[in-house]
C-alpha positions as CSV (number, residue, x, y, z in Angstrom):
1,M,3.2,-36.4,-27.2
2,T,4.5,-37.9,-30.0
3,D,7.9,-36.5,-31.9
4,T,6.6,-35.8,-35.5
5,S,9.2,-33.7,-37.0
6,Q,11.3,-34.5,-39.8
7,T,14.7,-34.3,-41.1
8,A,14.9,-32.3,-44.2
9,V,17.6,-32.4,-46.7
10,I,16.9,-29.1,-49.4
11,V,19.1,-29.4,-52.2
12,D,20.5,-26.8,-54.2
13,A,19.9,-28.5,-57.4
14,A,21.8,-26.1,-59.6
15,N,24.5,-25.5,-57.5
16,C,25.2,-28.8,-57.4
17,V,24.7,-30.3,-60.9
18,G,27.3,-27.4,-61.6
19,S,30.0,-28.7,-59.3
20,V,31.5,-31.1,-61.3
21,P,32.7,-30.0,-65.0
22,D,30.5,-32.8,-66.8
23,G,29.0,-31.5,-69.3
24,W,25.7,-30.5,-67.8
25,W,25.8,-27.4,-69.8
26,R,24.7,-29.1,-72.7
27,D,21.4,-30.8,-71.0
28,R,20.3,-28.9,-67.6
29,A,17.1,-31.4,-67.1
30,G,18.7,-34.6,-68.1
31,A,22.1,-33.3,-65.7
32,T,19.4,-32.4,-62.7
33,R,17.5,-35.7,-63.3
34,R,20.8,-38.1,-63.0
35,L,22.0,-36.4,-59.6
36,R,17.9,-36.6,-58.4
37,D,18.1,-40.5,-59.7
38,S,21.3,-41.1,-57.8
39,I,20.3,-39.1,-54.5
40,S,19.6,-42.4,-51.8
41,P,18.1,-40.7,-48.2
42,H,19.6,-44.1,-46.6
43,E,22.7,-43.3,-47.6
44,L,21.7,-39.8,-46.5
45,L,21.1,-40.7,-43.3
46,H,24.6,-42.0,-42.8
47,T,26.4,-39.5,-44.8
48,L,24.8,-36.7,-42.9
49,H,24.8,-38.9,-39.4
50,L,21.1,-38.2,-39.2
51,N,18.7,-39.2,-36.7
52,A,16.1,-40.7,-39.3
53,I,16.0,-41.5,-43.0
54,P,15.6,-37.8,-44.5
55,V,12.8,-36.1,-46.3
56,V,14.6,-34.9,-49.7
57,V,14.1,-32.1,-51.5
58,F,15.3,-30.8,-54.8
59,V,14.8,-27.1,-55.6
60,V,15.2,-26.4,-59.6
61,E,15.2,-23.1,-61.6
62,G,15.9,-22.6,-64.8
63,R,15.8,-25.2,-67.7
64,A,15.6,-27.5,-65.5
65,R,12.4,-26.4,-64.2
66,D,10.4,-29.5,-65.8
67,V,12.2,-31.7,-63.5
68,E,9.8,-34.2,-62.2
69,S,9.5,-35.4,-58.3
70,S,10.6,-39.4,-58.0
71,D,9.9,-41.9,-55.4
72,V,12.4,-40.5,-53.2
73,V,13.2,-37.2,-54.2
74,R,10.3,-33.9,-54.0
75,V,11.4,-31.7,-57.0
76,I,10.0,-28.0,-56.4
77,D,10.5,-25.3,-59.2
78,A,11.8,-22.2,-58.1
79,P,9.1,-19.8,-59.9
80,G,12.2,-16.9,-59.8
81,S,15.3,-17.3,-57.9
82,G,16.1,-20.7,-56.4
83,D,17.5,-19.0,-53.8
84,D,15.2,-17.4,-52.5
85,T,12.9,-20.3,-52.9
86,I,15.8,-22.6,-50.5
87,V,15.1,-20.1,-47.7
88,H,11.2,-20.2,-48.4
89,V,10.8,-23.7,-48.1
90,V,13.8,-24.1,-44.9
91,E,11.5,-21.4,-43.6
92,Q,8.6,-23.7,-44.2
93,F,10.6,-26.7,-42.6
94,T,11.9,-25.4,-39.6
95,A,8.8,-23.2,-38.6
96,Q,7.2,-27.4,-38.3
97,G,10.5,-27.6,-35.6
98,N,12.2,-30.1,-38.3
99,D,16.2,-30.2,-38.8
100,V,16.9,-28.9,-41.9
101,V,20.3,-29.3,-43.6
102,V,20.7,-27.5,-47.2
103,V,23.1,-28.7,-49.6
104,T,25.2,-26.0,-51.5
105,A,28.5,-24.0,-51.8
106,D,26.5,-21.0,-52.2
107,R,28.5,-19.0,-49.8
108,G,25.4,-16.5,-49.6
109,L,22.7,-18.8,-49.7
110,R,24.9,-20.9,-46.4
111,S,24.7,-17.5,-44.5
112,R,20.5,-17.2,-45.4
113,V,19.9,-20.4,-44.9
114,S,22.4,-20.7,-41.6
115,S,20.2,-17.9,-39.8
116,L,17.4,-19.8,-40.0
117,G,19.1,-22.7,-38.3
118,A,19.5,-25.1,-41.1
119,R,23.2,-26.4,-41.5
120,T,24.8,-26.5,-44.3
121,V,27.0,-29.0,-46.3
122,G,28.6,-28.9,-49.9
123,P,27.6,-30.6,-52.9
124,Q,30.5,-33.3,-52.3
125,T,27.6,-34.3,-50.3
126,V,25.3,-35.7,-52.8
127,R,27.9,-35.9,-55.9
128,S,29.6,-38.9,-54.4
């Protein structure tokens, strides 16, 4: 039997964008696109000590809701709460037996996704 599980890195985009006071509030969508475009799944493989190149998913909300997916980052628009959408995405990946890493500094969200079996790391992981 072949192992078809993946590793997924789910990014709380609003939390990560807001972690650096670089003027992001003037253009939330632009700041989110810049962060999305700076992500390298190959770098995450090494930075997070993963076993395989991960699928990268950004969950966006509010004024960044119209940010598009790129060739390497799948973007999901949160219809309501970004945290609730992230939890839902984590549930989908873990139900399929995938390893999941959530990138956020939000303590409440960290607790919610950890209880589902996800590992959590801070925004600096994708901001460096």
